[in-house]
C-alpha positions as protocol buffer text, in pm:
chain_id: "A"
residue {
  index: 1
  type: MET
  ca { x: -3585 y: 17497 z: 1239 }
}
residue {
  index: 2
  type: THR
  ca { x: -3457 y: 17550 z: 889 }
}
residue {
  index: 3
  type: GLY
  ca { x: -3486 y: 17198 z: 758 }
}
residue {
  index: 4
  type: THR
  ca { x: -3241 y: 17034 z: 998 }
}
residue {
  index: 5
  type: THR
  ca { x: -3344 y: 16687 z: 1102 }
}
residue {
  index: 6
  type: MET
  ca { x: -3347 y: 16634 z: 1474 }
}
residue {
  index: 7
  type: ILE
  ca { x: -3129 y: 16347 z: 1585 }
}
residue {
  index: 8
  type: ASP
  ca { x: -3117 y: 16167 z: 1917 }
}
residue {
  index: 9
  type: LEU
  ca { x: -2778 y: 16227 z: 2077 }
}
residue {
  index: 10
  type: GLY
  ca { x: -2852 y: 15951 z: 2328 }
}
residue {
  index: 11
  type: PRO
  ca { x: -2688 y: 15664 z: 2136 }
}
residue {
  index: 12
  type: GLN
  ca { x: -2363 y: 15861 z: 2090 }
}
residue {
  index: 13
  type: ALA
  ca { x: -2370 y: 15981 z: 2451 }
}
residue {
  index: 14
  type: ARG
  ca { x: -2402 y: 15618 z: 2565 }
}
residue {
  index: 15
  type: ILE
  ca { x: -2108 y: 15518 z: 2343 }
}
residue {
  index: 16
  type: VAL
  ca { x: -1890 y: 15788 z: 2501 }
}
residue {
  index: 17
  type: ALA
  ca { x: -2006 y: 15688 z: 2850 }
}
residue {
  index: 18
  type: ALA
  ca { x: -1916 y: 15324 z: 2778 }
}
residue {
  index: 19
  type: LEU
  ca { x: -1570 y: 15426 z: 2655 }
}
residue {
  index: 20
  type: ALA
  ca { x: -1516 y: 15632 z: 2970 }
}
residue {
  index: 21
  type: GLU
  ca { x: -1633 y: 15348 z: 3193 }
}
residue {
  index: 22
  type: ARG
  ca { x: -1356 y: 15125 z: 3054 }
}
residue {
  index: 23
  type: VAL
  ca { x: -1079 y: 15380 z: 3120 }
}
residue {
  index: 24
  type: THR
  ca { x: -850 y: 15250 z: 3392 }
}
residue {
  index: 25
  type: ASP
  ca { x: -696 y: 15470 z: 3660 }
}
residue {
  index: 26
  type: GLU
  ca { x: -356 y: 15393 z: 3507 }
}
residue {
  index: 27
  type: GLN
  ca { x: -468 y: 15540 z: 3174 }
}
residue {
  index: 28
  type: LEU
  ca { x: -571 y: 15878 z: 3316 }
}
residue {
  index: 29
  type: ALA
  ca { x: -223 y: 16028 z: 3265 }
}
residue {
  index: 30
  type: GLY
  ca { x: -193 y: 15894 z: 2909 }
}
residue {
  index: 31
  type: VAL
  ca { x: -156 y: 16109 z: 2598 }
}
residue {
  index: 32
  type: THR
  ca { x: -446 y: 16186 z: 2365 }
}
residue {
  index: 33
  type: PRO
  ca { x: -481 y: 16322 z: 2010 }
}
residue {
  index: 34
  type: CYS
  ca { x: -541 y: 16660 z: 2180 }
}
residue {
  index: 35
  type: PRO
  ca { x: -180 y: 16765 z: 2251 }
}
residue {
  index: 36
  type: ALA
  ca { x: -261 y: 16975 z: 2558 }
}
residue {
  index: 37
  type: TYR
  ca { x: -478 y: 16705 z: 2717 }
}
residue {
  index: 38
  type: ALA
  ca { x: -399 y: 16387 z: 2903 }
}
residue {
  index: 39
  type: VAL
  ca { x: -685 y: 16136 z: 2926 }
}
residue {
  index: 40
  type: ARG
  ca { x: -798 y: 16294 z: 3256 }
}
residue {
  index: 41
  type: HIS
  ca { x: -823 y: 16635 z: 3088 }
}
residue {
  index: 42
  type: LEU
  ca { x: -1013 y: 16492 z: 2792 }
}
residue {
  index: 43
  type: LEU
  ca { x: -1263 y: 16332 z: 3032 }
}
residue {
  index: 44
  type: GLY
  ca { x: -1295 y: 16664 z: 3215 }
}
residue {
  index: 45
  type: HIS
  ca { x: -1354 y: 16842 z: 2885 }
}
residue {
  index: 46
  type: VAL
  ca { x: -1626 y: 16594 z: 2788 }
}
residue {
  index: 47
  type: ALA
  ca { x: -1792 y: 16642 z: 3128 }
}
residue {
  index: 48
  type: GLY
  ca { x: -1779 y: 17021 z: 3091 }
}
residue {
  index: 49
  type: LEU
  ca { x: -1907 y: 17028 z: 2734 }
}
residue {
  index: 50
  type: SER
  ca { x: -2189 y: 16792 z: 2834 }
}
residue {
  index: 51
  type: VAL
  ca { x: -2310 y: 17040 z: 3093 }
}
residue {
  index: 52
  type: ALA
  ca { x: -2259 y: 17337 z: 2860 }
}
residue {
  index: 53
  type: PHE
  ca { x: -2451 y: 17182 z: 2570 }
}
residue {
  index: 54
  type: ARG
  ca { x: -2722 y: 17055 z: 2806 }
}
residue {
  index: 55
  type: ASP
  ca { x: -2771 y: 17412 z: 2924 }
}
residue {
  index: 56
  type: ALA
  ca { x: -2752 y: 17543 z: 2566 }
}
residue {
  index: 57
  type: ALA
  ca { x: -3037 y: 17307 z: 2471 }
}
residue {
  index: 58
  type: ARG
  ca { x: -3241 y: 17427 z: 2768 }
}
residue {
  index: 59
  type: LYS
  ca { x: -3159 y: 17791 z: 2681 }
}
residue {
  index: 60
  type: ASP
  ca { x: -3031 y: 17817 z: 3039 }
}
residue {
  index: 61
  type: LEU
  ca { x: -2761 y: 18068 z: 2950 }
}
residue {
  index: 62
  type: GLY
  ca { x: -2501 y: 18156 z: 3210 }
}
residue {
  index: 63
  type: ALA
  ca { x: -2154 y: 18060 z: 3325 }
}
residue {
  index: 64
  type: THR
  ca { x: -2169 y: 17710 z: 3176 }
}
residue {
  index: 65
  type: THR
  ca { x: -2253 y: 17839 z: 2828 }
}
residue {
  index: 66
  type: ALA
  ca { x: -2040 y: 18156 z: 2837 }
}
residue {
  index: 67
  type: THR
  ca { x: -1697 y: 18004 z: 2901 }
}
residue {
  index: 68
  type: PRO
  ca { x: -1489 y: 17958 z: 2586 }
}
residue {
  index: 69
  type: PRO
  ca { x: -1319 y: 17620 z: 2557 }
}
residue {
  index: 70
  type: GLY
  ca { x: -948 y: 17627 z: 2624 }
}
residue {
  index: 71
  type: THR
  ca { x: -960 y: 17901 z: 2886 }
}
residue {
  index: 72
  type: VAL
  ca { x: -883 y: 17647 z: 3158 }
}
residue {
  index: 73
  type: THR
  ca { x: -734 y: 17299 z: 3153 }
}
residue {
  index: 74
  type: PRO
  ca { x: -1025 y: 17075 z: 3249 }
}
residue {
  index: 75
  type: GLY
  ca { x: -986 y: 16806 z: 3507 }
}
residue {
  index: 76
  type: ILE
  ca { x: -1185 y: 16539 z: 3679 }
}
residue {
  index: 77
  type: GLY
  ca { x: -1277 y: 16503 z: 4042 }
}
residue {
  index: 78
  type: PRO
  ca { x: -1301 y: 16185 z: 4247 }
}
residue {
  index: 79
  type: GLY
  ca { x: -1667 y: 16134 z: 4151 }
}
residue {
  index: 80
  type: TRP
  ca { x: -1616 y: 16156 z: 3776 }
}
residue {
  index: 81
  type: ARG
  ca { x: -1712 y: 15793 z: 3709 }
}
residue {
  index: 82
  type: ALA
  ca { x: -2067 y: 15864 z: 3832 }
}
residue {
  index: 83
  type: GLU
  ca { x: -2087 y: 16230 z: 3721 }
}
residue {
  index: 84
  type: LEU
  ca { x: -1980 y: 16190 z: 3357 }
}
residue {
  index: 85
  type: PRO
  ca { x: -2246 y: 15938 z: 3249 }
}
residue {
  index: 86
  type: LYS
  ca { x: -2511 y: 16144 z: 3428 }
}
residue {
  index: 87
  type: ALA
  ca { x: -2400 y: 16461 z: 3245 }
}
residue {
  index: 88
  type: LEU
  ca { x: -2402 y: 16275 z: 2911 }
}
residue {
  index: 89
  type: ASP
  ca { x: -2754 y: 16143 z: 2979 }
}
residue {
  index: 90
  type: GLU
  ca { x: -2876 y: 16492 z: 3069 }
}
residue {
  index: 91
  type: LEU
  ca { x: -2719 y: 16634 z: 2750 }
}
residue {
  index: 92
  type: ALA
  ca { x: -2900 y: 16378 z: 2536 }
}
residue {
  index: 93
  type: ALA
  ca { x: -3232 y: 16430 z: 2718 }
}
residue {
  index: 94
  type: ALA
  ca { x: -3214 y: 16808 z: 2676 }
}
residue {
  index: 95
  type: TRP
  ca { x: -3170 y: 16779 z: 2297 }
}
residue {
  index: 96
  type: ARG
  ca { x: -3478 y: 16557 z: 2267 }
}
residue {
  index: 97
  type: ASP
  ca { x: -3690 y: 16868 z: 2325 }
}
residue {
  index: 98
  type: PRO
  ca { x: -3783 y: 17017 z: 1985 }
}
residue {
  index: 99
  type: ASP
  ca { x: -3754 y: 17368 z: 2136 }
}
residue {
  index: 100
  type: ALA
  ca { x: -3381 y: 17307 z: 2184 }
}
residue {
  index: 101
  type: TRP
  ca { x: -3338 y: 17298 z: 1807 }
}
residue {
  index: 102
  type: SER
  ca { x: -3506 y: 17633 z: 1739 }
}
residue {
  index: 103
  type: GLY
  ca { x: -3418 y: 17990 z: 1822 }
}
residue {
  index: 104
  type: MET
  ca { x: -3082 y: 18111 z: 1941 }
}
residue {
  index: 105
  type: THR
  ca { x: -2865 y: 17976 z: 2220 }
}
residue {
  index: 106
  type: ARG
  ca { x: -2506 y: 17999 z: 2339 }
}
residue {
  index: 107
  type: ALA
  ca { x: -2222 y: 17751 z: 2385 }
}
residue {
  index: 108
  type: GLY
  ca { x: -1856 y: 17821 z: 2449 }
}
residue {
  index: 109
  type: GLY
  ca { x: -1934 y: 18192 z: 2465 }
}
residue {
  index: 110
  type: VAL
  ca { x: -2066 y: 18192 z: 2107 }
}
residue {
  index: 111
  type: ASP
  ca { x: -2426 y: 18275 z: 2017 }
}
residue {
  index: 112
  type: LEU
  ca { x: -2560 y: 18037 z: 1755 }
}
residue {
  index: 113
  type: PRO
  ca { x: -2885 y: 17885 z: 1629 }
}
residue {
  index: 114
  type: GLY
  ca { x: -3010 y: 17587 z: 1827 }
}
residue {
  index: 115
  type: GLU
  ca { x: -2980 y: 17350 z: 1531 }
}
residue {
  index: 116
  type: VAL
  ca { x: -2614 y: 17451 z: 1483 }
}
residue {
  index: 117
  type: ALA
  ca { x: -2547 y: 17403 z: 1855 }
}
residue {
  index: 118
  type: ALA
  ca { x: -2692 y: 17052 z: 1826 }
}
residue {
  index: 119
  type: ALA
  ca { x: -2458 y: 16974 z: 1535 }
}
residue {
  index: 120
  type: VAL
  ca { x: -2162 y: 17107 z: 1736 }
}
residue {
  index: 121
  type: ALA
  ca { x: -2270 y: 16887 z: 2030 }
}
residue {
  index: 122
  type: ALA
  ca { x: -2280 y: 16585 z: 1798 }
}
residue {
  index: 123
  type: ASP
  ca { x: -1936 y: 16677 z: 1666 }
}
residue {
  index: 124
  type: GLU
  ca { x: -1794 y: 16709 z: 2018 }
}
residue {
  index: 125
  type: LEU
  ca { x: -1932 y: 16369 z: 2118 }
}
residue {
  index: 126
  type: VAL
  ca { x: -1817 y: 16193 z: 1801 }
}
residue {
  index: 127
  type: VAL
  ca { x: -1468 y: 16341 z: 1780 }
}
residue {
  index: 128
  type: HIS
  ca { x: -1391 y: 16325 z: 2152 }
}
residue {
  index: 129
  type: GLY
  ca { x: -1525 y: 15970 z: 2154 }
}
residue {
  index: 130
  type: TRP
  ca { x: -1265 y: 15893 z: 1888 }
}
residue {
  index: 131
  type: ASP
  ca { x: -999 y: 16075 z: 2091 }
}
residue {
  index: 132
  type: LEU
  ca { x: -1081 y: 15873 z: 2401 }
}
residue {
  index: 133
  type: ALA
  ca { x: -1095 y: 15542 z: 2216 }
}
residue {
  index: 134
  type: ARG
  ca { x: -761 y: 15605 z: 2043 }
}
residue {
  index: 135
  type: ALA
  ca { x: -591 y: 15723 z: 2362 }
}
residue {
  index: 136
  type: THR
  ca { x: -703 y: 15416 z: 2558 }
}
residue {
  index: 137
  type: GLY
  ca { x: -678 y: 15149 z: 2287 }
}
residue {
  index: 138
  type: GLN
  ca { x: -1050 y: 15083 z: 2255 }
}
residue {
  index: 139
  type: GLU
  ca { x: -1258 y: 14990 z: 1952 }
}
residue {
  index: 140
  type: TYR
  ca { x: -1482 y: 15273 z: 1834 }
}
residue {
  index: 141
  type: ALA
  ca { x: -1792 y: 15280 z: 1618 }
}
residue {
  index: 142
  type: PRO
  ca { x: -1984 y: 15607 z: 1657 }
}
residue {
  index: 143
  type: ASP
  ca { x: -2358 y: 15635 z: 1620 }
}
residue {
  index: 144
  type: PRO
  ca { x: -2426 y: 15680 z: 1245 }
}
residue {
  index: 145
  type: ALA
  ca { x: -2670 y: 15971 z: 1290 }
}
residue {
  index: 146
  type: ALA
  ca { x: -2431 y: 16161 z: 1518 }
}
residue {
  index: 147
  type: LEU
  ca { x: -2141 y: 16089 z: 1283 }
}
residue {
  index: 148
  type: ALA
  ca { x: -2336 y: 16224 z: 985 }
}
residue {
  index: 149
  type: ALA
  ca { x: -2427 y: 16539 z: 1183 }
}
residue {
  index: 150
  type: ALA
  ca { x: -2065 y: 16589 z: 1293 }
}
residue {
  index: 151
  type: HIS
  ca { x: -1934 y: 16539 z: 940 }
}
residue {
  index: 152
  type: GLY
  ca { x: -2191 y: 16779 z: 797 }
}
residue {
  index: 153
  type: PHE
  ca { x: -2107 y: 17045 z: 1054 }
}
residue {
  index: 154
  type: LEU
  ca { x: -1731 y: 17017 z: 999 }
}
residue {
  index: 155
  type: ARG
  ca { x: -1768 y: 17023 z: 619 }
}
residue {
  index: 156
  type: MET
  ca { x: -1988 y: 17331 z: 641 }
}
residue {
  index: 157
  type: ALA
  ca { x: -1750 y: 17506 z: 884 }
}
residue {
  index: 158
  type: ALA
  ca { x: -1428 y: 17427 z: 696 }
}
residue {
  index: 159
  type: GLN
  ca { x: -1279 y: 17711 z: 495 }
}
residue {
  index: 160
  type: GLY
  ca { x: -1038 y: 17560 z: 246 }
}
residue {
  index: 161
  type: ASP
  ca { x: -770 y: 17377 z: 440 }
}
residue {
  index: 162
  type: ARG
  ca { x: -874 y: 17529 z: 772 }
}
residue {
  index: 163
  type: GLY
  ca { x: -1142 y: 17371 z: 989 }
}
residue {
  index: 164
  type: PRO
  ca { x: -1309 y: 17523 z: 1294 }
}
residue {
  index: 165
  type: PHE
  ca { x: -1058 y: 17352 z: 1524 }
}
residue {
  index: 166
  type: GLY
  ca { x: -737 y: 17391 z: 1324 }
}
residue {
  index: 167
  type: PRO
  ca { x: -585 y: 17288 z: 993 }
}
residue {
  index: 168
  type: VAL
  ca { x: -771 y: 17009 z: 814 }
}
residue {
  index: 169
  type: VAL
  ca { x: -571 y: 16685 z: 788 }
}
residue {
  index: 170
  type: PRO
  ca { x: -606 y: 16562 z: 427 }
}
residue {
  index: 171
  type: VAL
  ca { x: -785 y: 16225 z: 409 }
}
residue {
  index: 172
  type: PRO
  ca { x: -864 y: 16035 z: 88 }
}
residue {
  index: 173
  type: GLU
  ca { x: -1223 y: 16084 z: -29 }
}
residue {
  index: 174
  type: GLU
  ca { x: -1270 y: 15705 z: -30 }
}
residue {
  index: 175
  type: ALA
  ca { x: -1179 y: 15686 z: 341 }
}
residue {
  index: 176
  type: SER
  ca { x: -1449 y: 15605 z: 593 }
}
residue {
  index: 177
  type: MET
  ca { x: -1681 y: 15884 z: 705 }
}
residue {
  index: 178
  type: LEU
  ca { x: -1525 y: 15860 z: 1051 }
}
residue {
  index: 179
  type: ASP
  ca { x: -1173 y: 15913 z: 911 }
}
residue {
  index: 180
  type: ARG
  ca { x: -1293 y: 16204 z: 696 }
}
residue {
  index: 181
  type: THR
  ca { x: -1466 y: 16358 z: 1000 }
}
residue {
  index: 182
  type: VAL
  ca { x: -1156 y: 16315 z: 1214 }
}
residue {
  index: 183
  type: GLY
  ca { x: -946 y: 16478 z: 940 }
}
residue {
  index: 184
  type: LEU
  ca { x: -1185 y: 16773 z: 917 }
}
residue {
  index: 185
  type: SER
  ca { x: -1151 y: 16816 z: 1294 }
}
residue {
  index: 186
  type: GLY
  ca { x: -776 y: 16867 z: 1252 }
}
residue {
  index: 187
  type: ARG
  ca { x: -673 y: 16520 z: 1368 }
}
residue {
  index: 188
  type: ASP
  ca { x: -474 y: 16251 z: 1190 }
}
residue {
  index: 189
  type: PRO
  ca { x: -693 y: 15939 z: 1162 }
}
residue {
  index: 190
  type: ALA
  ca { x: -376 y: 15729 z: 1192 }
}
residue {
  index: 191
  type: TRP
  ca { x: -285 y: 15879 z: 1532 }
}
residue {
  index: 192
  type: LYS
  ca { x: -171 y: 15633 z: 1797 }
}
residue {
  index: 193
  type: PRO
  ca { x: -31 y: 15701 z: 2145 }
}
């Protein structure tokens, strides 16, 4: 590693799993801050990225790590309530291995250093946790270590007013780190369904 501090993604994965557990069947068709995704699609995306980043940590490169996001609209199957928390647990466990953080790996069809992939995984969990909480009217307090990693990744990846996932939404510097992270991800922290 090049000085990156390993973090445990387990606390953030558990937060996302708890948010998902409280989603009602009636909320699955609801809108989210991701314009192309209903809640069911967002849950499917989280399940898919959990498997992809688990495999990226294990350096088990193949179909799960080669598929770019956005090539298909993700969905959930009837067993998603059991499968999603399991996938999140496996993601967190895989990133506890120090070898996951070194060398090269692949996620979303992009080759990148392990430590960068871990930061992207933290970003995905933090930002999509916010998406899910906002879409379903839940309180949200991300894990501080994952939030710091997500914010650091998005700040590093931003090029002027363009972030890695779209135009940066301007947020006052005195805003919370969560709001600043959400803005860097191209979302409006004031979004409501």
